[in-house]
mmCIF file of the N, C-alpha and C atoms, coordinates in Angstrom:
data_MODEL
# 
_entry.id   MODEL 
# 
loop_
_atom_site.group_PDB 
_atom_site.id 
_atom_site.type_symbol 
_atom_site.label_atom_id 
_atom_site.label_alt_id 
_atom_site.label_comp_id 
_atom_site.label_asym_id 
_atom_site.label_entity_id 
_atom_site.label_seq_id 
_atom_site.pdbx_PDB_ins_code 
_atom_site.Cartn_x 
_atom_site.Cartn_y 
_atom_site.Cartn_z 
_atom_site.occupancy 
_atom_site.B_iso_or_equiv 
_atom_site.pdbx_formal_charge 
_atom_site.auth_seq_id 
_atom_site.auth_comp_id 
_atom_site.auth_asym_id 
_atom_site.auth_atom_id 
_atom_site.pdbx_PDB_model_num 
ATOM 1   N N  . MET A 1 1  ? 0.864   -1.174 0.000  1.00 0.00 ? 1  MET A N  1 
ATOM 2   C CA . MET A 1 1  ? 0.000   0.000  0.000  1.00 0.00 ? 1  MET A CA 1 
ATOM 3   C C  . MET A 1 1  ? 0.911   1.237  0.000  1.00 0.00 ? 1  MET A C  1 
ATOM 4   N N  . LYS A 1 2  ? 1.089   1.816  -1.150 1.00 0.00 ? 2  LYS A N  1 
ATOM 5   C CA . LYS A 1 2  ? 1.988   2.956  -1.290 1.00 0.00 ? 2  LYS A CA 1 
ATOM 6   C C  . LYS A 1 2  ? 1.339   4.244  -0.792 1.00 0.00 ? 2  LYS A C  1 
ATOM 7   N N  . ASN A 1 3  ? 0.085   4.431  -1.092 1.00 0.00 ? 3  ASN A N  1 
ATOM 8   C CA . ASN A 1 3  ? -0.620  5.647  -0.681 1.00 0.00 ? 3  ASN A CA 1 
ATOM 9   C C  . ASN A 1 3  ? -1.754  5.291  0.267  1.00 0.00 ? 3  ASN A C  1 
ATOM 10  N N  . ILE A 1 4  ? -1.869  6.037  1.341  1.00 0.00 ? 4  ILE A N  1 
ATOM 11  C CA . ILE A 1 4  ? -2.982  5.852  2.265  1.00 0.00 ? 4  ILE A CA 1 
ATOM 12  C C  . ILE A 1 4  ? -3.832  7.113  2.248  1.00 0.00 ? 4  ILE A C  1 
ATOM 13  N N  . VAL A 1 5  ? -5.055  6.989  2.684  1.00 0.00 ? 5  VAL A N  1 
ATOM 14  C CA . VAL A 1 5  ? -5.974  8.116  2.675  1.00 0.00 ? 5  VAL A CA 1 
ATOM 15  C C  . VAL A 1 5  ? -6.299  8.490  4.113  1.00 0.00 ? 5  VAL A C  1 
ATOM 16  N N  . CYS A 1 6  ? -6.221  9.770  4.412  1.00 0.00 ? 6  CYS A N  1 
ATOM 17  C CA . CYS A 1 6  ? -6.558  10.274 5.728  1.00 0.00 ? 6  CYS A CA 1 
ATOM 18  C C  . CYS A 1 6  ? -8.069  10.138 5.940  1.00 0.00 ? 6  CYS A C  1 
ATOM 19  N N  . PRO A 1 7  ? -8.520  9.735  7.132  1.00 0.00 ? 7  PRO A N  1 
ATOM 20  C CA . PRO A 1 7  ? -9.962  9.571  7.344  1.00 0.00 ? 7  PRO A CA 1 
ATOM 21  C C  . PRO A 1 7  ? -10.746 10.884 7.337  1.00 0.00 ? 7  PRO A C  1 
ATOM 22  N N  . ILE A 1 8  ? -10.083 12.024 7.517  1.00 0.00 ? 8  ILE A N  1 
ATOM 23  C CA . ILE A 1 8  ? -10.808 13.294 7.507  1.00 0.00 ? 8  ILE A CA 1 
ATOM 24  C C  . ILE A 1 8  ? -10.494 14.137 6.279  1.00 0.00 ? 8  ILE A C  1 
ATOM 25  N N  . SER A 1 9  ? -9.724  13.590 5.356  1.00 0.00 ? 9  SER A N  1 
ATOM 26  C CA . SER A 1 9  ? -9.360  14.313 4.146  1.00 0.00 ? 9  SER A CA 1 
ATOM 27  C C  . SER A 1 9  ? -9.286  13.333 2.985  1.00 0.00 ? 9  SER A C  1 
ATOM 28  N N  . THR A 1 10 ? -9.513  13.814 1.786  1.00 0.00 ? 10 THR A N  1 
ATOM 29  C CA . THR A 1 10 ? -9.397  12.967 0.604  1.00 0.00 ? 10 THR A CA 1 
ATOM 30  C C  . THR A 1 10 ? -8.003  13.004 0.010  1.00 0.00 ? 10 THR A C  1 
ATOM 31  N N  . GLU A 1 11 ? -7.107  13.751 0.631  1.00 0.00 ? 11 GLU A N  1 
ATOM 32  C CA . GLU A 1 11 ? -5.740  13.878 0.140  1.00 0.00 ? 11 GLU A CA 1 
ATOM 33  C C  . GLU A 1 11 ? -4.964  12.585 0.403  1.00 0.00 ? 11 GLU A C  1 
ATOM 34  N N  . LYS A 1 12 ? -4.312  12.066 -0.645 1.00 0.00 ? 12 LYS A N  1 
ATOM 35  C CA . LYS A 1 12 ? -3.499  10.862 -0.496 1.00 0.00 ? 12 LYS A CA 1 
ATOM 36  C C  . LYS A 1 12 ? -2.090  11.255 -0.072 1.00 0.00 ? 12 LYS A C  1 
ATOM 37  N N  . ILE A 1 13 ? -1.521  10.448 0.822  1.00 0.00 ? 13 ILE A N  1 
ATOM 38  C CA . ILE A 1 13 ? -0.164  10.706 1.299  1.00 0.00 ? 13 ILE A CA 1 
ATOM 39  C C  . ILE A 1 13 ? 0.680   9.454  1.104  1.00 0.00 ? 13 ILE A C  1 
ATOM 40  N N  . ASP A 1 14 ? 1.974   9.648  0.975  1.00 0.00 ? 14 ASP A N  1 
ATOM 41  C CA . ASP A 1 14 ? 2.897   8.535  0.856  1.00 0.00 ? 14 ASP A CA 1 
ATOM 42  C C  . ASP A 1 14 ? 3.213   8.035  2.263  1.00 0.00 ? 14 ASP A C  1 
ATOM 43  N N  . SER A 1 15 ? 2.899   6.788  2.541  1.00 0.00 ? 15 SER A N  1 
ATOM 44  C CA . SER A 1 15 ? 3.086   6.260  3.899  1.00 0.00 ? 15 SER A CA 1 
ATOM 45  C C  . SER A 1 15 ? 4.556   6.191  4.281  1.00 0.00 ? 15 SER A C  1 
ATOM 46  N N  . ASN A 1 16 ? 5.447   5.988  3.317  1.00 0.00 ? 16 ASN A N  1 
ATOM 47  C CA . ASN A 1 16 ? 6.875   5.930  3.638  1.00 0.00 ? 16 ASN A CA 1 
ATOM 48  C C  . ASN A 1 16 ? 7.389   7.296  4.087  1.00 0.00 ? 16 ASN A C  1 
ATOM 49  N N  . VAL A 1 17 ? 6.954   8.351  3.433  1.00 0.00 ? 17 VAL A N  1 
ATOM 50  C CA . VAL A 1 17 ? 7.360   9.702  3.827  1.00 0.00 ? 17 VAL A CA 1 
ATOM 51  C C  . VAL A 1 17 ? 6.786   10.029 5.196  1.00 0.00 ? 17 VAL A C  1 
ATOM 52  N N  . SER A 1 18 ? 5.564   9.624  5.438  1.00 0.00 ? 18 SER A N  1 
ATOM 53  C CA . SER A 1 18 ? 4.932   9.870  6.729  1.00 0.00 ? 18 SER A CA 1 
ATOM 54  C C  . SER A 1 18 ? 5.682   9.157  7.852  1.00 0.00 ? 18 SER A C  1 
ATOM 55  N N  . ARG A 1 19 ? 6.038   7.915  7.635  1.00 0.00 ? 19 ARG A N  1 
ATOM 56  C CA . ARG A 1 19 ? 6.786   7.157  8.653  1.00 0.00 ? 19 ARG A CA 1 
ATOM 57  C C  . ARG A 1 19 ? 8.161   7.751  8.891  1.00 0.00 ? 19 ARG A C  1 
ATOM 58  N N  . LEU A 1 20 ? 8.831   8.158  7.828  1.00 0.00 ? 20 LEU A N  1 
ATOM 59  C CA . LEU A 1 20 ? 10.160  8.742  7.983  1.00 0.00 ? 20 LEU A CA 1 
ATOM 60  C C  . LEU A 1 20 ? 10.090  10.080 8.720  1.00 0.00 ? 20 LEU A C  1 
ATOM 61  N N  . THR A 1 21 ? 9.055   10.865 8.463  1.00 0.00 ? 21 THR A N  1 
ATOM 62  C CA . THR A 1 21 ? 8.875   12.128 9.171  1.00 0.00 ? 21 THR A CA 1 
ATOM 63  C C  . THR A 1 21 ? 8.672   11.890 10.667 1.00 0.00 ? 21 THR A C  1 
ATOM 64  N N  . VAL A 1 22 ? 7.857   10.908 11.011 1.00 0.00 ? 22 VAL A N  1 
ATOM 65  C CA . VAL A 1 22 ? 7.648   10.576 12.427 1.00 0.00 ? 22 VAL A CA 1 
ATOM 66  C C  . VAL A 1 22 ? 8.954   10.081 13.048 1.00 0.00 ? 22 VAL A C  1 
ATOM 67  N N  . PHE A 1 23 ? 9.709   9.265  12.317 1.00 0.00 ? 23 PHE A N  1 
ATOM 68  C CA . PHE A 1 23 ? 10.990  8.775  12.823 1.00 0.00 ? 23 PHE A CA 1 
ATOM 69  C C  . PHE A 1 23 ? 11.952  9.933  13.092 1.00 0.00 ? 23 PHE A C  1 
ATOM 70  N N  . LEU A 1 24 ? 12.001  10.914 12.195 1.00 0.00 ? 24 LEU A N  1 
ATOM 71  C CA . LEU A 1 24 ? 12.860  12.083 12.399 1.00 0.00 ? 24 LEU A CA 1 
ATOM 72  C C  . LEU A 1 24 ? 12.428  12.872 13.627 1.00 0.00 ? 24 LEU A C  1 
ATOM 73  N N  . ASN A 1 25 ? 11.121  12.996 13.832 1.00 0.00 ? 25 ASN A N  1 
ATOM 74  C CA . ASN A 1 25 ? 10.619  13.668 15.030 1.00 0.00 ? 25 ASN A CA 1 
ATOM 75  C C  . ASN A 1 25 ? 11.038  12.925 16.296 1.00 0.00 ? 25 ASN A C  1 
ATOM 76  N N  . VAL A 1 26 ? 10.940  11.616 16.285 1.00 0.00 ? 26 VAL A N  1 
ATOM 77  C CA . VAL A 1 26 ? 11.331  10.812 17.445 1.00 0.00 ? 26 VAL A CA 1 
ATOM 78  C C  . VAL A 1 26 ? 12.821  10.983 17.724 1.00 0.00 ? 26 VAL A C  1 
ATOM 79  N N  . ILE A 1 27 ? 13.635  10.977 16.684 1.00 0.00 ? 27 ILE A N  1 
ATOM 80  C CA . ILE A 1 27 ? 15.082  11.161 16.854 1.00 0.00 ? 27 ILE A CA 1 
ATOM 81  C C  . ILE A 1 27 ? 15.374  12.535 17.465 1.00 0.00 ? 27 ILE A C  1 
ATOM 82  N N  . LEU A 1 28 ? 14.720  13.567 16.958 1.00 0.00 ? 28 LEU A N  1 
ATOM 83  C CA . LEU A 1 28 ? 14.955  14.914 17.491 1.00 0.00 ? 28 LEU A CA 1 
ATOM 84  C C  . LEU A 1 28 ? 14.516  15.033 18.949 1.00 0.00 ? 28 LEU A C  1 
ATOM 85  N N  . ILE A 1 29 ? 13.383  14.437 19.294 1.00 0.00 ? 29 ILE A N  1 
ATOM 86  C CA . ILE A 1 29 ? 12.912  14.488 20.676 1.00 0.00 ? 29 ILE A CA 1 
ATOM 87  C C  . ILE A 1 29 ? 13.855  13.692 21.581 1.00 0.00 ? 29 ILE A C  1 
ATOM 88  N N  . ALA A 1 30 ? 14.337  12.544 21.107 1.00 0.00 ? 30 ALA A N  1 
ATOM 89  C CA . ALA A 1 30 ? 15.285  11.752 21.896 1.00 0.00 ? 30 ALA A CA 1 
ATOM 90  C C  . ALA A 1 30 ? 16.592  12.526 22.093 1.00 0.00 ? 30 ALA A C  1 
ATOM 91  N N  . LEU A 1 31 ? 17.055  13.212 21.051 1.00 0.00 ? 31 LEU A N  1 
ATOM 92  C CA . LEU A 1 31 ? 18.264  14.025 21.185 1.00 0.00 ? 31 LEU A CA 1 
ATOM 93  C C  . LEU A 1 31 ? 18.066  15.136 22.210 1.00 0.00 ? 31 LEU A C  1 
ATOM 94  N N  . PHE A 1 32 ? 16.881  15.726 22.215 1.00 0.00 ? 32 PHE A N  1 
ATOM 95  C CA . PHE A 1 32 ? 16.587  16.753 23.207 1.00 0.00 ? 32 PHE A CA 1 
ATOM 96  C C  . PHE A 1 32 ? 16.632  16.174 24.619 1.00 0.00 ? 32 PHE A C  1 
ATOM 97  N N  . LEU A 1 33 ? 16.018  14.999 24.799 1.00 0.00 ? 33 LEU A N  1 
ATOM 98  C CA . LEU A 1 33 ? 15.989  14.384 26.127 1.00 0.00 ? 33 LEU A CA 1 
ATOM 99  C C  . LEU A 1 33 ? 17.380  13.994 26.615 1.00 0.00 ? 33 LEU A C  1 
ATOM 100 N N  . VAL A 1 34 ? 18.255  13.625 25.697 1.00 0.00 ? 34 VAL A N  1 
ATOM 101 C CA . VAL A 1 34 ? 19.610  13.223 26.074 1.00 0.00 ? 34 VAL A CA 1 
ATOM 102 C C  . VAL A 1 34 ? 20.492  14.434 26.338 1.00 0.00 ? 34 VAL A C  1 
ATOM 103 N N  . THR A 1 35 ? 20.400  15.441 25.466 1.00 0.00 ? 35 THR A N  1 
ATOM 104 C CA . THR A 1 35 ? 21.325  16.580 25.549 1.00 0.00 ? 35 THR A CA 1 
ATOM 105 C C  . THR A 1 35 ? 20.744  17.804 26.244 1.00 0.00 ? 35 THR A C  1 
ATOM 106 N N  . LEU A 1 36 ? 19.425  17.886 26.316 1.00 0.00 ? 36 LEU A N  1 
ATOM 107 C CA . LEU A 1 36 ? 18.714  19.065 26.820 1.00 0.00 ? 36 LEU A CA 1 
ATOM 108 C C  . LEU A 1 36 ? 19.055  20.333 26.043 1.00 0.00 ? 36 LEU A C  1 
ATOM 109 N N  . ASN A 1 37 ? 19.471  20.151 24.799 1.00 0.00 ? 37 ASN A N  1 
ATOM 110 C CA . ASN A 1 37 ? 19.739  21.269 23.901 1.00 0.00 ? 37 ASN A CA 1 
ATOM 111 C C  . ASN A 1 37 ? 18.396  21.715 23.305 1.00 0.00 ? 37 ASN A C  1 
ATOM 112 N N  . PRO A 1 38 ? 17.990  22.948 23.536 1.00 0.00 ? 38 PRO A N  1 
ATOM 113 C CA . PRO A 1 38 ? 16.660  23.385 23.099 1.00 0.00 ? 38 PRO A CA 1 
ATOM 114 C C  . PRO A 1 38 ? 16.483  23.466 21.583 1.00 0.00 ? 38 PRO A C  1 
ATOM 115 N N  . ILE A 1 39 ? 17.549  23.443 20.815 1.00 0.00 ? 39 ILE A N  1 
ATOM 116 C CA . ILE A 1 39 ? 17.412  23.556 19.363 1.00 0.00 ? 39 ILE A CA 1 
ATOM 117 C C  . ILE A 1 39 ? 16.603  22.388 18.793 1.00 0.00 ? 39 ILE A C  1 
ATOM 118 N N  . PHE A 1 40 ? 16.744  21.205 19.384 1.00 0.00 ? 40 PHE A N  1 
ATOM 119 C CA . PHE A 1 40 ? 16.023  20.031 18.881 1.00 0.00 ? 40 PHE A CA 1 
ATOM 120 C C  . PHE A 1 40 ? 14.517  20.172 19.085 1.00 0.00 ? 40 PHE A C  1 
ATOM 121 N N  . ILE A 1 41 ? 14.116  20.614 20.242 1.00 0.00 ? 41 ILE A N  1 
ATOM 122 C CA . ILE A 1 41 ? 12.686  20.774 20.507 1.00 0.00 ? 41 ILE A CA 1 
ATOM 123 C C  . ILE A 1 41 ? 12.122  21.971 19.745 1.00 0.00 ? 41 ILE A C  1 
ATOM 124 N N  . ILE A 1 42 ? 12.945  22.977 19.485 1.00 0.00 ? 42 ILE A N  1 
ATOM 125 C CA . ILE A 1 42 ? 12.507  24.123 18.679 1.00 0.00 ? 42 ILE A CA 1 
ATOM 126 C C  . ILE A 1 42 ? 12.221  23.681 17.256 1.00 0.00 ? 42 ILE A C  1 
ATOM 127 N N  . VAL A 1 43 ? 13.073  22.824 16.703 1.00 0.00 ? 43 VAL A N  1 
ATOM 128 C CA . VAL A 1 43 ? 12.859  22.322 15.337 1.00 0.00 ? 43 VAL A CA 1 
ATOM 129 C C  . VAL A 1 43 ? 11.569  21.510 15.268 1.00 0.00 ? 43 VAL A C  1 
ATOM 130 N N  . VAL A 1 44 ? 11.339  20.648 16.256 1.00 0.00 ? 44 VAL A N  1 
ATOM 131 C CA . VAL A 1 44 ? 10.109  19.848 16.278 1.00 0.00 ? 44 VAL A CA 1 
ATOM 132 C C  . VAL A 1 44 ? 8.884   20.749 16.407 1.00 0.00 ? 44 VAL A C  1 
ATOM 133 N N  . THR A 1 45 ? 8.952   21.732 17.288 1.00 0.00 ? 45 THR A N  1 
ATOM 134 C CA . THR A 1 45 ? 7.834   22.659 17.483 1.00 0.00 ? 45 THR A CA 1 
ATOM 135 C C  . THR A 1 45 ? 7.561   23.463 16.217 1.00 0.00 ? 45 THR A C  1 
ATOM 136 N N  . LEU A 1 46 ? 8.605   23.962 15.600 1.00 0.00 ? 46 LEU A N  1 
ATOM 137 C CA . LEU A 1 46 ? 8.454   24.708 14.355 1.00 0.00 ? 46 LEU A CA 1 
ATOM 138 C C  . LEU A 1 46 ? 7.852   23.834 13.269 1.00 0.00 ? 46 LEU A C  1 
ATOM 139 N N  . ASP A 1 47 ? 8.296   22.595 13.182 1.00 0.00 ? 47 ASP A N  1 
ATOM 140 C CA . ASP A 1 47 ? 7.764   21.670 12.184 1.00 0.00 ? 47 ASP A CA 1 
ATOM 141 C C  . ASP A 1 47 ? 6.270   21.447 12.387 1.00 0.00 ? 47 ASP A C  1 
ATOM 142 N N  . TYR A 1 48 ? 5.846   21.184 13.636 1.00 0.00 ? 48 TYR A N  1 
ATOM 143 C CA . TYR A 1 48 ? 4.425   20.976 13.905 1.00 0.00 ? 48 TYR A CA 1 
ATOM 144 C C  . TYR A 1 48 ? 3.613   22.251 13.670 1.00 0.00 ? 48 TYR A C  1 
ATOM 145 N N  . PHE A 1 49 ? 4.186   23.401 13.984 1.00 0.00 ? 49 PHE A N  1 
ATOM 146 C CA . PHE A 1 49 ? 3.472   24.661 13.729 1.00 0.00 ? 49 PHE A CA 1 
ATOM 147 C C  . PHE A 1 49 ? 3.256   24.861 12.234 1.00 0.00 ? 49 PHE A C  1 
ATOM 148 N N  . ILE A 1 50 ? 4.267   24.603 11.440 1.00 0.00 ? 50 ILE A N  1 
ATOM 149 C CA . ILE A 1 50 ? 4.136   24.751 9.987  1.00 0.00 ? 50 ILE A CA 1 
ATOM 150 C C  . ILE A 1 50 ? 3.099   23.778 9.452  1.00 0.00 ? 50 ILE A C  1 
ATOM 151 N N  . ARG A 1 51 ? 3.090   22.552 9.955  1.00 0.00 ? 51 ARG A N  1 
ATOM 152 C CA . ARG A 1 51 ? 2.096   21.571 9.514  1.00 0.00 ? 51 ARG A CA 1 
ATOM 153 C C  . ARG A 1 51 ? 0.673   22.006 9.879  1.00 0.00 ? 51 ARG A C  1 
ATOM 154 N N  . ALA A 1 52 ? 0.509   22.585 11.052 1.00 0.00 ? 52 ALA A N  1 
ATOM 155 C CA . ALA A 1 52 ? -0.824  22.982 11.508 1.00 0.00 ? 52 ALA A CA 1 
ATOM 156 C C  . ALA A 1 52 ? -1.297  24.265 10.836 1.00 0.00 ? 52 ALA A C  1 
ATOM 157 N N  . ALA A 1 53 ? -0.403  25.236 10.695 1.00 0.00 ? 53 ALA A N  1 
ATOM 158 C CA . ALA A 1 53 ? -0.805  26.546 10.193 1.00 0.00 ? 53 ALA A CA 1 
ATOM 159 C C  . ALA A 1 53 ? -0.809  26.619 8.663  1.00 0.00 ? 53 ALA A C  1 
ATOM 160 N N  . LEU A 1 54 ? 0.119   25.948 8.039  1.00 0.00 ? 54 LEU A N  1 
ATOM 161 C CA . LEU A 1 54 ? 0.231   26.015 6.577  1.00 0.00 ? 54 LEU A CA 1 
ATOM 162 C C  . LEU A 1 54 ? -0.153  24.659 5.982  1.00 0.00 ? 54 LEU A C  1 
ATOM 163 N N  . GLU A 1 55 ? 0.767   24.049 5.305  1.00 0.00 ? 55 GLU A N  1 
ATOM 164 C CA . GLU A 1 55 ? 0.538   22.726 4.736  1.00 0.00 ? 55 GLU A CA 1 
ATOM 165 C C  . GLU A 1 55 ? 1.726   21.841 5.054  1.00 0.00 ? 55 GLU A C  1 
ATOM 166 N N  . ALA A 1 56 ? 1.502   20.545 5.038  1.00 0.00 ? 56 ALA A N  1 
ATOM 167 C CA . ALA A 1 56 ? 2.578   19.600 5.359  1.00 0.00 ? 56 ALA A CA 1 
ATOM 168 C C  . ALA A 1 56 ? 3.728   19.699 4.366  1.00 0.00 ? 56 ALA A C  1 
ATOM 169 N N  . LYS A 1 57 ? 3.435   20.089 3.124  1.00 0.00 ? 57 LYS A N  1 
ATOM 170 C CA . LYS A 1 57 ? 4.510   20.128 2.131  1.00 0.00 ? 57 LYS A CA 1 
ATOM 171 C C  . LYS A 1 57 ? 5.525   21.239 2.395  1.00 0.00 ? 57 LYS A C  1 
ATOM 172 N N  . TYR A 1 58 ? 5.242   22.149 3.317  1.00 0.00 ? 58 TYR A N  1 
ATOM 173 C CA . TYR A 1 58 ? 6.195   23.194 3.679  1.00 0.00 ? 58 TYR A CA 1 
ATOM 174 C C  . TYR A 1 58 ? 6.980   22.854 4.944  1.00 0.00 ? 58 TYR A C  1 
ATOM 175 N N  . SER A 1 59 ? 6.691   21.726 5.543  1.00 0.00 ? 59 SER A N  1 
ATOM 176 C CA . SER A 1 59 ? 7.364   21.309 6.768  1.00 0.00 ? 59 SER A CA 1 
ATOM 177 C C  . SER A 1 59 ? 8.812   20.915 6.460  1.00 0.00 ? 59 SER A C  1 
ATOM 178 N N  . PRO A 1 60 ? 9.770   21.404 7.247  1.00 0.00 ? 60 PRO A N  1 
ATOM 179 C CA . PRO A 1 60 ? 11.173  21.055 6.991  1.00 0.00 ? 60 PRO A CA 1 
ATOM 180 C C  . PRO A 1 60 ? 11.448  19.554 7.091  1.00 0.00 ? 60 PRO A C  1 
ATOM 181 N N  . LEU A 1 61 ? 10.827  18.886 8.052  1.00 0.00 ? 61 LEU A N  1 
ATOM 182 C CA . LEU A 1 61 ? 11.051  17.451 8.179  1.00 0.00 ? 61 LEU A CA 1 
ATOM 183 C C  . LEU A 1 61 ? 10.373  16.674 7.062  1.00 0.00 ? 61 LEU A C  1 
ATOM 184 N N  . TRP A 1 62 ? 9.234   17.133 6.584  1.00 0.00 ? 62 TRP A N  1 
ATOM 185 C CA . TRP A 1 62 ? 8.579   16.490 5.452  1.00 0.00 ? 62 TRP A CA 1 
ATOM 186 C C  . TRP A 1 62 ? 9.434   16.656 4.203  1.00 0.00 ? 62 TRP A C  1 
ATOM 187 N N  . LEU A 1 63 ? 9.994   17.856 4.016  1.00 0.00 ? 63 LEU A N  1 
ATOM 188 C CA . LEU A 1 63 ? 10.876  18.076 2.861  1.00 0.00 ? 63 LEU A CA 1 
ATOM 189 C C  . LEU A 1 63 ? 12.101  17.165 2.926  1.00 0.00 ? 63 LEU A C  1 
ATOM 190 N N  . LEU A 1 64 ? 12.654  17.003 4.109  1.00 0.00 ? 64 LEU A N  1 
ATOM 191 C CA . LEU A 1 64 ? 13.804  16.126 4.289  1.00 0.00 ? 64 LEU A CA 1 
ATOM 192 C C  . LEU A 1 64 ? 13.418  14.658 4.026  1.00 0.00 ? 64 LEU A C  1 
ATOM 193 N N  . ALA A 1 65 ? 12.260  14.252 4.522  1.00 0.00 ? 65 ALA A N  1 
ATOM 194 C CA . ALA A 1 65 ? 11.820  12.865 4.354  1.00 0.00 ? 65 ALA A CA 1 
ATOM 195 C C  . ALA A 1 65 ? 11.442  12.549 2.912  1.00 0.00 ? 65 ALA A C  1 
ATOM 196 N N  . SER A 1 66 ? 10.943  13.509 2.183  1.00 0.00 ? 66 SER A N  1 
ATOM 197 C CA . SER A 1 66 ? 10.506  13.259 0.806  1.00 0.00 ? 66 SER A CA 1 
ATOM 198 C C  . SER A 1 66 ? 11.597  13.550 -0.225 1.00 0.00 ? 66 SER A C  1 
ATOM 199 N N  . TRP A 1 67 ? 12.747  13.954 0.226  1.00 0.00 ? 67 TRP A N  1 
ATOM 200 C CA . TRP A 1 67 ? 13.849  14.261 -0.681 1.00 0.00 ? 67 TRP A CA 1 
ATOM 201 C C  . TRP A 1 67 ? 14.345  12.985 -1.356 1.00 0.00 ? 67 TRP A C  1 
ATOM 202 N N  . GLU A 1 68 ? 14.409  13.013 -2.668 1.00 0.00 ? 68 GLU A N  1 
ATOM 203 C CA . GLU A 1 68 ? 14.840  11.814 -3.417 1.00 0.00 ? 68 GLU A CA 1 
ATOM 204 C C  . GLU A 1 68 ? 16.218  11.982 -3.948 1.00 0.00 ? 68 GLU A C  1 
# 
């Protein structure tokens, strides 16, 4: 199943990009917990803000995950 459909939207998303984006978020949060360096949590917060306020395609982590 290459593309999945969101239950509240008809927009199709690539499940591999979605999983990689979540993995990058987990890595950044783990780095924050280990180092207590605020830059990691700032990047995660900024990424979620961009996803909520704009569109997912402008998210830095989504761009990184979808880069071919």
